[in-house]
VOBA-1610 file (N, C-alpha, C; in pm, whole numbers, padded with zeros to 5 digits, always signed):
BEGIN
Met+07764+17257-03103Met+07679+17154-03042Met+07762+17033-03001Thr+07858+16997-03088Thr+07945+16883-03057Thr+08027+16910-02933Val+08073+17033-02918Val+08152+17071-02801Val+08069+17060-02674Ile+07943+17105-02683Ile+07854+17100-02566Ile+07830+16955-02524Arg+07810+16869-02625Arg+07787+16728-02594Arg+07908+16666-02526Arg+08026+16704-02577Arg+08147+16649-02517Arg+08164+16698-02372Leu+08133+16826-02351Leu+08142+16879-02215Leu+08044+16808-02121Ala+07922+16784-02172Ala+07823+16715-02091Ala+07870+16574-02057Leu+07932+16508-02155Leu+07983+16374-02131Leu+08094+16375-02026Tyr+08183+16475-02037Tyr+08292+16485-01941Tyr+08241+16509-01799Val+08128+16580-01788Val+08071+16607-01655Val+07991+16487-01604Ala+07909+16428-01693Ala+07820+16319-01651Ala+07894+16192-01616Leu+07999+16162-01693Leu+08070+16037-01669Leu+08134+16032-01531Pro+08205+16135-01486Pro+08259+16130-01349Pro+08151+16122-01242Leu+08039+16193-01269Leu+07930+16187-01171Leu+07874+16045-01161Ala+07857+15982-01276Ala+07805+15845-01276Ala+07901+15751-01206Leu+08030+15768-01236Leu+08129+15683-01170Leu+08129+15706-01020Ala+08111+15832-00979Ala+08108+15863-00836Ala+07987+15799-00770Val+07872+15803-00839Val+07751+15741-00784Val+07770+15591-00769Val+07826+15528-00874Val+07849+15384-00869Val+07947+15349-00757Ala+08054+15428-00746Ala+08153+15403-00641Ala+08091+15421-00503Gly+08009+15527-00490Gly+07945+15552-00361Gly+07849+15441-00324Tyr+07774+15391-00423Tyr+07681+15282-00396Tyr+07757+15155-00357Gly+07867+15130-00430Gly+07948+15013-00397Gly+08006+15023-00257Trp+08050+15143-00220Trp+08103+15163-00084Trp+07993+15140+00020Tyr+07872+15193-00010Tyr+07760+15178+00083Tyr+07723+15031+00100Arg+07733+14953-00010Arg+07694+14813-00004Arg+07803+14722+00051Leu+07930+14758+00031Leu+08037+14664+00060Leu+08126+14701+00178Ser+08136+14828+00211Ser+08227+14866+00319Ser+08166+14837+00456Asp+08252+14825+00556Asp+08204+14802+00693Asp+08121+14919+00743Thr+08166+15041+00710Thr+08091+15159+00752Thr+07954+15162+00685Gly+07952+15132+00555Gly+07825+15127+00483Gly+07732+15022+00539Lys+07790+14908+00580Lys+07710+14801+00639Lys+07645+14847+00768Arg+07720+14922+00849Arg+07663+14974+00974Arg+07554+15076+00945Trp+07576+15161+00843Trp+07475+15260+00808Trp+07346+15192+00763Arg+07358+15089+00680Arg+07239+15017+00636Arg+07168+14952+00755Tyr+07247+14902+00847Tyr+07191+14838+00967Tyr+07114+14940+01050Glu+07172+15056+01070Glu+07105+15160+01148Glu+06981+15212+01076Asp+06987+15218+00942Asp+06868+15257+00866Asp+06754+15157+00889Arg+06788+15029+00891Arg+06687+14925+00913Arg+06631+14933+01055Leu+06718+14957+01153Leu+06673+14964+01292Leu+06581+15083+01318Ala+06591+15186+01236Ala+06509+15306+01259Ala+06360+15274+01255Thr+06322+15172+01180Thr+06180+15135+01170Thr+06153+14994+01220Tyr+06256+14919+01254Tyr+06239+14781+01299Tyr+06198+14780+01446Cys+06090+14711+01476Cys+06042+14700+01615Cys+06022+14838+01677Gln+05958+14926+01600Gln+05927+15063+01645Gln+06053+15144+01678Gly+06167+15104+01625Gly+06291+15176+01651Gly+06344+15158+01792Leu+06303+15053+01860Leu+06339+15034+02001Leu+06466+14952+02021Val+06512+14884+01918Val+06630+14797+01932Val+06757+14880+01914Pro+06847+14879+02011Pro+06970+14958+02002Pro+07072+14895+01907Ser+07145+14979+01837Ser+07240+14930+01736Ser+07357+14855+01797Glu+07427+14918+01890Glu+07550+14859+01942Glu+07525+14726+02012Glu+07425+14722+02099Glu+07400+14600+02176Glu+07341+14487+02090Ser+07267+14523+01986Ser+07207+14419+01902Ser+07305+14364+01799Ala+07404+14444+01759Ala+07499+14400+01657Ala+07578+14278+01703Val+07592+14261+01833Val+07660+14142+01887Val+07589+14015+01842Phe+07458+14023+01822Phe+07377+13907+01786Phe+07355+13896+01636Thr+07368+14006+01564Thr+07333+14007+01422Thr+07452+14022+01329Gly+07565+14071+01379Gly+07678+14099+01291Gly+07644+14203+01187Tyr+07552+14293+01217Tyr+07505+14399+01127Tyr+07433+14344+01004Asp+07387+14222+01010Asp+07313+14161+00900Asp+07167+14202+00910Thr+07118+14274+00810Thr+06981+14324+00815Thr+06878+14221+00770Glu+06922+14114+00706Glu+06827+14014+00657Glu+06815+13896+00754Gln+06924+13824+00776Gln+06920+13712+00869Gln+06916+13759+01014Gly+06976+13875+01041Gly+06983+13923+01178Gly+06857+13990+01228Leu+06781+14049+01137Leu+06657+14119+01175Leu+06543+14068+01086Pro+06502+13943+01105Pro+06410+13881+01011Pro+06262+13909+01033Asn+06223+13951+01155Asn+06079+13959+01179Asn+06048+14050+01298Asp+05955+14141+01279Asp+05904+14221+01390Asp+05754+14239+01372Val+05681+14226+01483Val+05535+14231+01478Val+05485+14316+01594His+05386+14401+01566His+05317+14475+01673His+05185+14405+01700His+05162+14367+01824His+05038+14301+01864His+04949+14400+01938Gly+04822+14404+01904Gly+04729+14492+01973Gly+04730+14632+01914Gly+04656+14720+01979Gly+04646+14858+01933Gly+04757+14944+01991Ser+04720+15068+02027Ser+04820+15161+02080Ser+04877+15114+02213Asp+04803+15031+02284Asp+04851+14977+02412Asp+04906+14835+02398Gly+04939+14795+02277Gly+04988+14660+02252Gly+05135+14645+02285Tyr+05195+14542+02230Tyr+05336+14515+02259Tyr+05408+14475+02131Glu+05541+14482+02137Glu+05625+14448+02023Glu+05686+14310+02044Phe+05692+14235+01936Phe+05762+14106+01936Phe+05855+14107+01816Cys+05984+14092+01840Cys+06079+14097+01729Cys+06194+14002+01752Val+06262+13968+01644Val+06372+13873+01647Val+06501+13946+01619Val+06601+13924+01704Val+06734+13982+01687Val+06834+13866+01689Gly+06884+13829+01572Gly+06970+13712+01563Gly+06892+13587+01602Lys+06938+13518+01704Lys+06869+13399+01754Lys+06799+13426+01886Thr+06767+13552+01909Thr+06701+13593+02033Thr+06571+13666+02000Thr+06463+13633+02071Thr+06338+13705+02054Thr+06324+13809+02165Leu+06265+13921+02130Leu+06239+14029+02225Leu+06090+14054+02233Thr+06038+14061+02355Thr+05903+14109+02380Thr+05915+14240+02457Ile+05854+14346+02405Ile+05868+14479+02464Ile+05728+14533+02491Ala+05702+14572+02615Ala+05566+14614+02649Ala+05566+14715+02763Leu+05462+14797+02765Leu+05427+14879+02881Leu+05308+14811+02946Ile+05325+14763+03069Ile+05220+14683+03134Ile+05164+14759+03253Pro+05036+14798+03249Pro+04973+14863+03364Pro+04966+14768+03483Glu+04974+14821+03603Glu+04969+14738+03724Glu+04834+14668+03740Ser+04732+14722+03677Ser+04598+14664+03690Ser+04572+14553+03588Ala+04665+14530+03496Ala+04642+14432+03389Ala+04641+14290+03444Arg+04556+14207+03389Arg+04549+14066+03425Arg+04534+13983+03299Asp+04577+13858+03306Asp+04563+13767+03193Asp+04419+13716+03189Asp+04351+13736+03076Asp+04212+13693+03068Asp+04197+13552+03011Asp+04312+13485+02985Asp+04311+13348+02931Asp+04243+13340+02796Gly+04235+13453+02727Gly+04177+13454+02594Gly+04284+13437+02488Ala+04284+13526+02389Ala+04384+13521+02283Ala+04523+13541+02342Arg+04624+13486+02275Arg+04761+13498+02324Arg+04799+13644+02338Gly+04858+13678+02453Gly+04895+13816+02480Gly+05032+13826+02542Val+05062+13944+02595Val+05197+13969+02645Val+05231+13881+02765Phe+05134+13849+02850Phe+05164+13765+02966Phe+05206+13623+02924Asp+05152+13576+02812Asp+05195+13446+02761Asp+05342+13450+02720Glu+05386+13564+02666Glu+05526+13578+02626Glu+05618+13582+02749Leu+05569+13638+02859Leu+05652+13648+02979Leu+05665+13514+03050Arg+05571+13424+03028Arg+05576+13294+03095Arg+05661+13197+03013Ser+05791+13215+03021Ser+05883+13128+02947Ser+05880+12987+03004Ser+05914+12891+02919Ser+05929+12754+02969Ser+06042+12751+03070Arg+06018+12686+03182Arg+06119+12683+03287Arg+06235+12592+03246Thr+06354+12634+03284Thr+06474+12559+03252Thr+06532+12499+03379Gly+06640+12424+03365Gly+06705+12366+03482Gly+06782+12467+03564Thr+06802+12586+03508Thr+06875+12692+03580Thr+06776+12782+03652Leu+06800+12810+03778Leu+06711+12897+03855Leu+06727+13041+03810Pro+06621+13122+03820Pro+06633+13265+03788Pro+06727+13334+03885Met+06819+13414+03829Met+06920+13482+03910Met+06909+13632+03890Pro+06945+13712+03991Pro+06940+13858+03976Pro+07036+13905+03868Leu+07001+14016+03802Leu+07088+14073+03699Leu+07205+14149+03758Gly+07181+14216+03871Gly+07285+14300+03930Gly+07294+14434+03857Gly+07385+14517+03902Gly+07404+14647+03838Gly+07292+14746+03860Gly+07204+14717+03957Gly+07092+14808+03981Gly+06974+14786+03888Trp+06977+14680+03807Trp+06867+14651+03715Trp+06767+14556+03780His+06640+14586+03766His+06535+14495+03811His+06506+14396+03699Gly+06508+14269+03733Gly+06485+14167+03632Gly+06538+14033+03677Tyr+06577+13949+03583Tyr+06633+13818+03614Tyr+06696+13760+03488Thr+06774+13655+03504Thr+06818+13571+03393Thr+06826+13427+03441Asp+06788+13334+03355Asp+06807+13192+03385Asp+06891+13125+03276Leu+06965+13208+03202Leu+07055+13164+03095Leu+06981+13115+02971Asp+06849+13112+02975Asp+06769+13085+02857Asp+06683+13207+02825Ser+06621+13263+02926Ser+06545+13387+02911Ser+06600+13491+03008Thr+06577+13616+02972Thr+06623+13730+03053Thr+06514+13836+03049Ala+06498+13910+03157Ala+06401+14019+03158Ala+06457+14139+03232Val+06417+14257+03186Val+06446+14382+03254Val+06313+14454+03275Val+06292+14505+03396Val+06170+14576+03431Val+06206+14716+03479Leu+06145+14817+03418Leu+06162+14956+03460Leu+06027+15008+03509Ser+06017+15039+03637Ser+05893+15092+03693Ser+05880+15239+03660Cys+05764+15279+03614Cys+05740+15419+03575Cys+05708+15502+03698Gly+05777+15613+03714Gly+05751+15701+03826Gly+05633+15792+03803Asn+05589+15805+03678Asn+05481+15898+03645Asn+05350+15830+03609Lys+05346+15697+03620Lys+05222+15624+03591Lys+05229+15487+03657Asp+05113+15427+03679Asp+05107+15296+03744Asp+05129+15186+03640Ala+05252+15175+03597Ala+05286+15078+03493Ala+05436+15054+03494Ser+05478+14952+03420Ser+05619+14919+03407Ser+05650+14886+03262Val+05768+14925+03218Val+05819+14878+03089Val+05890+14746+03113Val+05858+14648+03031Val+05918+14515+03044Val+05979+14476+02911Val+06103+14431+02915Val+06168+14370+02799Val+06206+14228+02838His+06153+14133+02764His+06177+13991+02793His+06242+13927+02671Thr+06349+13852+02693Thr+06416+13784+02583Thr+06404+13633+02601Ala+06407+13564+02490Ala+06409+13418+02492Ala+06501+13371+02381Gly+06579+13268+02410Gly+06672+13215+02311Gly+06603+13122+02213Arg+06655+13118+02092Arg+06606+13025+01990Arg+06717+12923+01965Gly+06682+12796+01972Gly+06784+12693+01955Gly+06871+12683+02079Ser+07002+12681+02058Ser+07095+12662+02169Ser+07154+12793+02220Ala+07096+12906+02181Ala+07149+13036+02224Ala+07143+13047+02376Val+07252+13095+02436Val+07261+13112+02581Val+07245+13259+02615Ala+07158+13289+02709Ala+07134+13427+02750Ala+07235+13466+02857Gly+07344+13525+02816Gly+07446+13568+02909Gly+07445+13718+02928Arg+07561+13772+02956Arg+07572+13915+02986Arg+07529+14001+02867Thr+07567+13962+02746Thr+07532+14043+02629Thr+07381+14048+02609Thr+07311+13940+02643Thr+07165+13942+02633Thr+07105+14039+02734Ala+07159+14039+02856Ala+07112+14134+02957Ala+07139+14278+02914Glu+07253+14302+02851Glu+07284+14437+02803Glu+07188+14479+02693Leu+07153+14386+02603Leu+07056+14416+02499Leu+06920+14448+02560Ala+06876+14367+02655Ala+06746+14390+02720Ala+06744+14523+02793Ala+06853+14555+02863Ala+06858+14680+02940Ala+06855+14801+02848Ala+06936+14799+02743Ala+06939+14913+02651Ala+06805+14929+02579Thr+06742+14818+02544Thr+06611+14823+02480Thr+06507+14880+02575Ala+06513+14841+02702Ala+06417+14890+02801Ala+06427+15041+02817Val+06547+15094+02817Val+06566+15239+02830Val+06502+15310+02711Arg+06523+15260+02590Arg+06463+15321+02471Arg+06311+15308+02474Ala+06261+15193+02520Ala+06117+15172+02527Ala+06053+15265+02629Ala+06120+15289+02742Ala+06067+15380+02843Ala+06054+15522+02787Glu+06153+15565+02713Glu+06146+15698+02651Glu+06033+15702+02548His+06019+15596+02472His+05916+15589+02368His+05775+15591+02427Arg+05756+15529+02544Arg+05623+15518+02604Arg+05602+15619+02716Asn+05685+15722+02723Asn+05671+15827+02824Asn+05666+15769+02964Cys+05758+15680+02992Cys+05770+15616+03123Cys+05895+15671+03190Gln+05876+15751+03293Gln+05990+15809+03364Gln+06044+15705+03463Ala+06157+15646+03427Ala+06211+15534+03505Ala+06359+15556+03533Gln+06406+15491+03638Gln+06546+15500+03678Gln+06620+15376+03629Pro+06708+15388+03530Pro+06781+15271+03482Pro+06893+15231+03577Gly+06946+15113+03556Gly+07060+15067+03635Gly+07191+15114+03574Gly+07298+15051+03617Gly+07430+15087+03567Gly+07485+14978+03476Arg+07614+14958+03484Arg+07679+14859+03400Arg+07635+14719+03442Val+07597+14638+03344Val+07553+14502+03373Val+07675+14416+03407Pro+07676+14353+03523Pro+07791+14270+03562Pro+07790+14136+03489Pro+07899+14060+03498Pro+07902+13927+03438Pro+07792+13838+03494Thr+07744+13746+03412Thr+07640+13654+03456Thr+07693+13562+03566Pro+07621+13548+03676Pro+07669+13461+03786Pro+07670+13315+03745Ala+07747+13238+03818Ala+07754+13094+03792Ala+07622+13026+03830Glu+07591+12917+03762Glu+07470+12843+03793Glu+07478+12786+03935Pro+07368+12791+04009Pro+07370+12734+04145Pro+07383+12583+04142Glu+07444+12529+04246Glu+07462+12385+04257Glu+07386+12332+04379Glu+07371+12201+04384Glu+07303+12138+04497Glu+07388+12153+04624Glu+07318+12183+04735Glu+07385+12199+04864Glu+07304+12127+04972Ser+07364+12115+05089Ser+07294+12056+05203Ser+07178+12145+05246Arg+07071+12083+05292Arg+06957+12162+05340Arg+06994+12245+05463Phe+07100+12209+05531Phe+07143+12284+05649Phe+07224+12408+05611Ala+07252+12426+05481Ala+07337+12538+05437Ala+07257+12650+05372Ala+07124+12649+05386Ala+07041+12750+05320Ala+07075+12891+05368Lys+07106+12978+05275Lys+07137+13116+05310Lys+07085+13215+05206Gly+07025+13166+05099Gly+06973+13252+04994Gly+06823+13241+04984Thr+06774+13204+04867Thr+06629+13196+04846Thr+06563+13084+04926Cys+06640+12986+04973Cys+06582+12878+05055Cys+06581+12912+05204Ala+06646+13021+05242Ala+06648+13058+05383Ala+06506+13087+05431Gly+06477+13046+05553Gly+06344+13069+05609Gly+06253+12949+05601Ile+06287+12851+05517Ile+06204+12731+05507Ile+06244+12634+05618Pro+06149+12592+05702Pro+06181+12504+05816Pro+06196+12359+05772Met+06317+12321+05734Met+06338+12186+05680Met+06443+12107+05756Arg+06487+12157+05871Arg+06591+12088+05947Arg+06550+11944+05981Asp+06423+11923+06012Asp+06376+11789+06049Asp+06306+11718+05934Met+06317+11773+05814Met+06252+11713+05697Met+06352+11619+05629Asp+06355+11495+05676Asp+06459+11401+05633Asp+06448+11360+05486Ile+06332+11376+05426Ile+06321+11337+05285Ile+06392+11438+05194Val+06424+11556+05247Val+06497+11657+05169Val+06646+11633+05188His+06713+11590+05082His+06856+11559+05089His+06942+11676+05042Trp+06887+11761+04956Trp+06965+11873+04904Trp+06873+11989+04868Ile+06931+12105+04855Ile+06858+12223+04811Ile+06935+12288+04697Lys+06865+12367+04619Lys+06928+12449+04516Lys+06867+12589+04528Glu+06951+12689+04543Glu+06904+12825+04566Glu+06996+12925+04498Thr+06953+13051+04496Thr+07034+13160+04444Thr+07042+13269+04550Pro+07138+13361+04536Pro+07140+13475+04628Pro+07012+13556+04615Thr+06970+13619+04723Thr+06850+13703+04719Thr+06889+13845+04682Ala+06796+13917+04621Ala+06818+14056+04584Ala+06684+14125+04569Asp+06674+14246+04621Asp+06549+14321+04609Asp+06513+14346+04464Ser+06613+14345+04376Ser+06592+14380+04236Ser+06543+14262+04152Ser+06543+14142+04207Ser+06502+14025+04130Ser+06350+14017+04122Val+06296+13995+04003Val+06151+13986+03987Val+06102+13842+03995Met+06196+13747+04005Met+06160+13607+04027Met+06265+13542+04116Glu+06219+13459+04209Glu+06308+13382+04295Glu+06258+13239+04303Thr+06351+13146+04315Thr+06313+13005+04324Thr+06402+12933+04424Cys+06343+12842+04499Cys+06415+12749+04585Cys+06365+12609+04550Val+06458+12517+04529Val+06423+12379+04496Val+06473+12288+04607Leu+06387+12198+04653Leu+06422+12098+04754Leu+06416+11961+04688Gly+06522+11880+04706Gly+06525+11753+04635Gly+06575+11637+04719Glu+06571+11521+04658Glu+06617+11398+04721Glu+06722+11332+04632Thr+06800+11245+04691Thr+06896+11165+04616Thr+06875+11019+04653Glu+06799+10950+04569Glu+06778+10806+04588Glu+06850+10735+04474Ala+06775+10679+04380Ala+06840+10621+04263Ala+06908+10731+04181Arg+06845+10849+04182Arg+06903+10966+04116Arg+06843+11090+04181Ala+06901+11204+04152Ala+06852+11329+04211Ala+06718+11367+04149Glu+06619+11392+04233Glu+06487+11434+04187Glu+06440+11552+04270Glu+06365+11642+04206Glu+06308+11756+04276Glu+06180+11713+04348Leu+06168+11755+04474Leu+06048+11724+04553Leu+05954+11843+04563Phe+06011+11961+04590Phe+05932+12083+04606Phe+05998+12197+04527Gln+05914+12280+04467Gln+05960+12400+04398Gln+05885+12518+04459Val+05961+12608+04520Val+05902+12724+04587Val+05944+12848+04510Arg+05848+12931+04474Arg+05878+13043+04384Arg+05814+13172+04433Ala+05878+13283+04393Ala+05823+13417+04419Ala+05826+13496+04290Tyr+05722+13576+04268Tyr+05713+13661+04150Tyr+05674+13801+04195Phe+05733+13900+04130Phe+05707+14039+04167Phe+05674+14121+04042Gly+05595+14229+04064Gly+05564+14320+03955Gly+05491+14253+03842Pro+05528+14284+03716Pro+05458+14226+03601Pro+05463+14074+03596Phe+05565+14014+03656Phe+05573+13868+03653Phe+05478+13804+03753Ala+05445+13875+03860Ala+05337+13828+03948Ala+05204+13836+03874Gln+05186+13940+03794Gln+05064+13952+03715Gln+05055+13839+03612Ala+05168+13807+03551Ala+05169+13704+03446Ala+05141+13565+03501Trp+05193+13535+03620Trp+05180+13401+03677Trp+05066+13389+03777Tyr+04986+13494+03795Tyr+04881+13495+03896Tyr+04783+13379+03872Pro+04765+13291+03971Pro+04683+13171+03950Pro+04538+13186+03991Gly+04498+13303+04042Gly+04364+13320+04094Gly+04258+13305+03987Asp+04141+13263+04028Asp+04030+13246+03936Asp+03956+13376+03908Gly+03994+13481+03978Gly+03928+13609+03957Gly+03977+13709+04059Pro+03939+13837+04044Pro+03982+13939+04139Pro+03929+13910+04278Gly+04007+13949+04378Gly+03965+13929+04516Gly+04020+13804+04579Arg+04078+13716+04499Arg+04139+13594+04555Arg+04287+13619+04572Asp+04331+13630+04696Asp+04470+13663+04725Asp+04550+13543+04776Ala+04489+13427+04785Ala+04559+13305+04828Ala+04468+13187+04795Gly+04529+13070+04787Gly+04446+12954+04759Gly+04529+12831+04727Arg+04462+12734+04667Arg+04528+12609+04628Arg+04465+12558+04501His+04541+12482+04426His+04491+12411+04309His+04525+12264+04328Gly+04424+12182+04347Gly+04449+12041+04369Gly+04519+12017+04502Ser+04593+11907+04509Ser+04661+11871+04633Ser+04809+11904+04631Asp+04858+11961+04521Asp+05002+11979+04509Asp+05046+12121+04476Phe+04956+12220+04490Phe+04993+12357+04458Phe+04924+12454+04554Leu+05002+12533+04626Leu+04951+12636+04716Leu+05009+12770+04675Trp+04931+12877+04696Trp+04983+13009+04662Trp+04938+13114+04762Ala+05024+13215+04778Ala+04999+13326+04871Ala+05039+13455+04802Thr+04999+13569+04859Thr+05033+13699+04801Thr+05066+13799+04911Ala+05124+13910+04869Ala+05156+14019+04963Ala+05153+14151+04888Glu+05131+14257+04963Glu+05132+14393+04907Glu+05272+14450+04924Cys+05332+14494+04814Cys+05470+14542+04817Cys+05478+14689+04779Pro+05572+14763+04838Pro+05585+14906+04807Pro+05627+14929+04663Gly+05576+15037+04606Gly+05617+15076+04472Gly+05538+15014+04359Thr+05442+14928+04390Thr+05362+14865+04285Thr+05225+14828+04338Gly+05126+14836+04252Gly+04992+14796+04290Gly+04967+14648+04265Ala+05062+14580+04200Ala+05047+14437+04173Ala+05098+14358+04293Arg+05014+14274+04350Arg+05054+14195+04466Arg+05160+14092+04427Ala+05260+14077+04514Ala+05362+13974+04494Ala+05297+13837+04509Leu+05350+13740+04438Leu+05295+13605+04437Leu+05399+13506+04487Phe+05357+13416+04575Phe+05445+13311+04629Phe+05375+13176+04609Thr+05446+13078+04559Thr+05384+12948+04531Thr+05474+12833+04578Ile+05413+12719+04604Ile+05488+12596+04628Ile+05420+12483+04553Ser+05500+12407+04480Ser+05451+12291+04405Ser+05515+12165+04461Thr+05435+12063+04482Thr+05485+11932+04525Thr+05489+11841+04403Thr+05603+11779+04377Thr+05618+11698+04256Thr+05570+11555+04277Val+05571+11479+04170Val+05523+11340+04174Val+05618+11249+04250Tyr+05734+11300+04287Tyr+05832+11216+04358Tyr+05810+11217+04509Val+05710+11291+04555Val+05674+11290+04697Val+05565+11186+04718His+05590+11087+04803His+05498+10975+04819His+05441+10966+04961Glu+05438+11077+05031Glu+05381+11077+05165Glu+05305+11207+05187Asp+05233+11214+05296Asp+05154+11333+05327Asp+05248+11445+05374Val+05257+11551+05295Val+05348+11662+05329Val+05271+11795+05336Glu+05141+11787+05357Glu+05058+11907+05360Glu+05109+12009+05461Asp+05137+11965+05583Asp+05181+12058+05687Asp+05316+12121+05650Phe+05406+12040+05597Phe+05536+12096+05559Phe+05522+12194+05443Ala+05440+12162+05344Ala+05423+12251+05230Ala+05370+12387+05275Arg+05276+12387+05366Arg+05222+12513+05417Arg+05329+12591+05494Ala+05406+12519+05577Ala+05510+12585+05655Ala+05621+12638+05564Ala+05654+12561+05461Ala+05758+12603+05367Ala+05715+12728+05291Leu+05590+12730+05245Leu+05539+12847+05174Leu+05542+12969+05264Arg+05499+12953+05388Arg+05497+13065+05482Arg+05639+13117+05509Gly+05732+13026+05538Gly+05868+13069+05568Gly+05934+13138+05449Phe+05915+13083+05330Phe+05970+13141+05208Phe+05911+13279+05182Ala+05778+13290+05192Ala+05710+13417+05164Ala+05747+13523+05266Glu+05754+13487+05393Glu+05787+13585+05496Glu+05930+13637+05478Arg+06022+13550+05439Arg+06159+13595+05415Arg+06165+13690+05297Ala+06104+13651+05183Ala+06108+13734+05063Ala+06032+13865+05081Ala+05916+13858+05147Ala+05836+13979+05169Ala+05907+14073+05264Gly+05963+14019+05372Gly+06032+14103+05469Gly+06151+14174+05408Gln+06222+14110+05318Gln+06338+14171+05254Gln+06299+14292+05170Arg+06178+14290+05116Arg+06134+14398+05027Arg+06038+14495+05095Gly+06009+14475+05220Gly+05916+14562+05289Gly+05771+14537+05253Cys+05740+14417+05207Cys+05602+14383+05170Cys+05520+14352+05296Thr+05393+14383+05290Thr+05303+14362+05404Thr+05175+14292+05356Asp+05083+14274+05450Asp+04952+14214+05420Asp+04967+14079+05350Leu+05048+13991+05408Leu+05061+13857+05352Leu+04931+13780+05368Arg+04890+13715+05262Arg+04769+13632+05264Arg+04808+13489+05228Phe+04771+13395+05316Phe+04803+13255+05295Phe+04675+13174+05279Pro+04683+13059+05212Pro+04562+12977+05195Pro+04511+12925+05328Gly+04379+12918+05341Gly+04318+12873+05465Gly+04325+12723+05482
//
């Protein structure tokens, strides 16, 4: 009996030491850290967050790096999760969906606070935008009237650069597979473009092209970005330089789910209109989506004269340029 006990001890002790060593390796080694991280991601945010692209933001930290994920709504709801200092909103949005102005929903998440940086195309064949604070990737489903949307927003001073776009793109691909959305992804995400600077109104060649402002002397400068069919948001800013630089007009275009999110109509059937004396909007029908594109112009408090005719002409010129580039038709303007 004593011999048997000794044999059992000789067998059990190495096994115990091996278990302890293995656990220590799992907890302390770099490889073990990655394994724990991947184990956490398997159930975090419905398993939609990619390991490689997210590790740039988390350092493989499963506690501080992946602190919160929430599913909103039922089977047709959306995911909201935090990756490092970046939030992700992941959703499948039908083309027929509209914001009902009720409880907070996915469209509220897509309407990020505007920053001083204009939305710029992602490039690489990806549909979306970045303004260095928020980034979005949109994948249109070929087998259903819907799109997968991944929208990111920075927390604190986090800057949404190329790595954020790569995270959004990789997440969108996983989300499309998860939601049975047959979509065509882009390629390698290029470096983030430089922020646009103020230019002469006579130099418009991007998003400000088409706006008739040659004789608009109150406009001293413009700010624009290059145009791209793949961009889901475009902006042109017209400004003045008096005591300091101020924005006079903000002209914007929204496409796909972002047109749905920002749609200002009071109900279905309204394809153009105005709100007050300083906001006009128009729409157009674009190929590949049932959601009408949205075009808007806002007049700021720094305009102190009657500019109604110019605002209408600017909206028309901007919308016709953007719609024509994408093959959109049936433009509707406010009466």
